[in-house]
C-alpha positions in Angstrom: 14.3 10.5 -2.0 12.1 12.8 0.2 9.7 11.6 2.9 6.2 11.8 1.6 4.2 13.7 4.1 0.6 13.3 2.6 -1.7 10.7 3.7 -2.0 7.3 2.0 -5.0 6.9 -0.2 -5.6 3.4 1.1 -4.5 1.2 4.0 -4.7 -2.5 4.5 -3.9 -4.4 7.7 -3.7 -8.0 8.6 -2.6 -8.6 12.2 0.5 -6.6 12.9 1.4 -6.1 9.3 0.2 -2.9 7.5 0.3 -1.8 3.9 -0.1 1.9 2.9 -0.8 2.8 -0.7 0.3 6.3 -1.9 -0.9 8.1 -5.0 1.7 10.1 -6.7 1.4 12.5 -9.7 4.0 13.0 -12.5 4.0 14.4 -16.0 2.8 10.9 -17.3 -0.2 10.8 -14.8 -0.7 9.2 -11.5 1.0 6.1 -10.2 1.0 4.3 -6.9 3.7 3.2 -4.4 3.0 0.9 -1.5 5.0 0.7 1.9 4.8 -2.0 4.4 5.4 -2.0 8.1 5.1 -4.3 11.2 3.7 -2.8 14.2 5.1 -4.1 17.5 5.0 -3.3 21.2 8.1 -2.8 23.3 6.8 -2.8 26.8 4.3 0.2 26.8 5.7 1.8 23.7 4.5 1.1 20.1 6.8 1.1 17.2 7.1 0.2 13.5 9.6 -1.8 11.6 10.3 -2.6 8.1 11.6 -5.8 9.1 9.3 -8.9 9.3 9.6 -12.2 11.3 8.9 -15.6 9.6 5.5 -15.7 11.2 4.6 -12.2 9.7 5.2 -13.4 6.1 1.6 -14.8 5.4 0.2 -11.5 6.4 2.8 -9.7 4.5 1.9 -11.7 1.5 -1.8 -11.1 1.8 -1.4 -7.3 2.3 0.7 -7.3 -0.9 -1.7 -9.1 -2.9 -4.6 -7.1 -1.7 -2.6 -3.9 -2.4 -1.8 -5.1 -5.9 -5.7 -6.0 -6.6 -6.6 -2.4 -5.0 -4.2 -0.6 -7.3 -5.1 -2.3 -10.5 -8.9 -2.0 -9.8 -8.2 1.8 -9.5 -6.2 1.7 -12.8 -9.0 -0.2 -14.7 -11.6 2.3 -13.3 -9.6 5.3 -14.6 -9.1 3.6 -18.0 -12.9 2.9 -18.2 -13.9 6.4 -17.0 -11.7 8.1 -19.5 -12.5 5.8 -22.3 -8.9 4.7 -23.0 -9.7 1.0 -22.2 -13.2 0.8 -23.7 -13.9 -2.1 -25.9 
């Protein structure tokens, strides 16, 4: 899979845990992917890791839950605007 060089459409951060939400377009329409990272400092150099310590897990869970809510809110708005989900 190629590296996505565009900017995320939304970011969420709790402590040193960050979630980035990416919008992607396909023939079937838009879909979202989410990446997570942990920011850390090694001396004076900042870095990112995809590995999480046990103390990071509550922030990771909160970021994942908020990312889920943000994505599904956008999907609900898209259905409402296009009239597909109208009752």
